[in-house]
C-alpha positions in Angstrom: 49.7 54.0 -34.2 52.3 52.0 -36.1 51.5 53.5 -39.4 54.4 56.0 -39.0 56.9 53.2 -39.6 55.2 52.2 -42.9 54.9 55.9 -44.0 58.6 56.6 -43.5 60.1 53.4 -44.7 58.7 51.1 -47.4 60.9 48.1 -46.7 59.2 44.7 -46.2 61.0 44.2 -42.9 59.6 47.4 -41.4 56.1 46.5 -42.5 56.4 43.0 -40.9 57.8 44.5 -37.7 54.9 47.0 -37.6 52.3 44.3 -38.1 53.9 42.0 -35.5 54.1 44.9 -33.0 50.4 45.7 -33.6 49.3 42.0 -33.2 51.4 41.6 -30.0 50.2 44.9 -28.6 46.5 43.9 -29.1 46.5 40.2 -28.4 49.4 40.0 -25.8 47.5 41.2 -22.7 44.6 38.9 -23.3 46.8 35.9 -23.9 48.9 36.7 -20.8 45.8 37.0 -18.7 44.5 33.7 -19.9 47.8 32.0 -19.2 47.9 33.4 -15.7 44.3 32.3 -15.1 45.0 28.8 -16.3 48.2 28.4 -14.3 47.1 29.9 -11.0 43.4 28.9 -10.6 42.1 25.4 -9.9 38.9 24.1 -11.6 37.1 24.1 -8.2 38.0 27.8 -7.7 36.9 28.6 -11.2 33.5 26.9 -10.8 33.0 28.5 -7.4 33.7 31.9 -8.9 31.3 31.3 -11.8 28.6 30.2 -9.4 29.2 33.2 -7.1 28.7 35.5 -10.2 25.4 33.5 -10.8 26.3 32.6 -14.3 24.0 29.9 -15.8 25.2 26.3 -15.9 25.0 26.4 -19.7 28.0 28.8 -19.5 29.8 27.3 -16.4 30.0 23.7 -17.6 31.6 24.4 -21.0 34.0 26.9 -19.5 35.1 24.5 -16.8 35.6 21.8 -19.4 37.7 24.2 -21.5 39.6 25.1 -18.3 40.8 21.6 -18.0 41.1 21.1 -21.8 44.1 23.3 -22.6 46.7 21.8 -20.1 45.6 18.3 -21.2 46.1 19.1 -24.9 49.5 20.6 -24.2 50.5 17.3 -22.5 49.0 15.3 -25.4 50.9 17.3 -27.9 54.1 16.7 -26.1 53.4 13.0 -26.0 52.8 13.0 -29.8 56.0 14.9 -30.4 57.9 12.4 -28.3 56.3 9.4 -30.2 57.2 11.0 -33.6 60.8 11.6 -32.4 61.1 7.9 -31.3 60.0 6.9 -34.8 62.6 9.1 -36.4 60.1 11.6 -37.8 61.1 15.2 -37.2 61.2 18.5 -39.1 64.9 18.6 -39.4 65.9 15.1 -40.3 63.0 13.7 -42.4 63.1 13.8 -46.2 59.3 14.0 -46.3 57.4 17.1 -47.1 56.3 19.6 -44.6 52.7 18.7 -45.2 53.3 15.1 -44.4 55.1 16.0 -41.2 52.3 18.3 -40.1 49.9 15.4 -40.9 51.8 13.1 -38.6 51.4 15.5 -35.7 48.1 17.2 -36.3 45.8 14.2 -37.2 46.6 12.4 -34.0 46.3 15.6 -32.0 42.9 16.4 -33.5 41.6 12.8 -32.8 42.9 13.0 -29.2 41.3 16.5 -28.8 37.9 15.1 -29.7 38.4 12.1 -27.3 39.7 14.2 -24.5 36.8 16.7 -24.9 34.3 14.0 -24.6 36.0 12.5 -21.6 36.2 15.9 -19.8 32.6 16.6 -20.5 31.6 13.2 -19.1 33.8 13.9 -16.1 32.2 17.2 -15.4 28.7 15.8 -15.6 29.8 12.9 -13.4 31.0 15.3 -10.8 27.5 16.8 -10.6 27.9 20.0 -12.6 24.7 19.4 -14.5 22.5 18.6 -11.5 19.7 21.1 -10.5 20.8 20.9 -6.8 23.1 23.7 -5.6 26.6 22.5 -5.2 28.7 23.1 -2.1 32.3 24.4 -2.5 35.2 24.2 -0.2 36.8 27.2 -2.0 36.4 30.6 -0.4 35.8 33.1 -3.2 35.5 36.8 -2.5 37.3 40.1 -2.6 40.2 40.6 -0.1 41.9 43.8 0.9 44.7 43.1 -1.7 42.0 42.9 -4.4 40.6 46.3 -3.3 44.1 47.8 -3.5 44.7 46.4 -7.0 41.3 47.6 -8.1 41.9 51.1 -6.8 45.3 51.3 -8.4 43.9 50.2 -11.7 41.1 52.8 -11.5 43.6 55.5 -10.7 45.9 54.6 -13.6 42.9 54.4 -15.9 41.7 57.9 -14.8 45.2 59.3 -15.3 45.2 57.9 -18.8 41.9 59.5 -19.6 43.0 62.9 -18.1 46.3 62.9 -20.0 44.6 62.0 -23.3 42.3 65.0 -23.1 45.1 67.5 -22.5 
């Protein structure tokens, strides 16, 4: 799809633009959907939806831990950046190499990722996610009329795309 840019112009900039456009075009929708899911859905709603779909607990528990993992890592990364800034270590001002600056930020982040992952797993198991007894949920999960409208609209658009591709 983006090959026409590379065929007509052989500049490095046009090739980079074509590659970035292709990557954004392919990965952008999935990343945006993941961001929307993480920002609008609580862990309880997510677990209730997974149980309603009858997914096994071997899938539900790791996904619920990951669901809480990403916002926690974002907060931890911000704290590490603030701590490095307080010590006077930054990308713009420091005379150290880029590799050392990345080490100052990535090593503490990796260590805290492991620790946070273990804590979240223990928290999920403590809340009873691993028990064989069926859990009760306060969250009401199901399709509403609005969901039906969105599903119908998406199906119509999809069918129009298929019809226009054939002609």
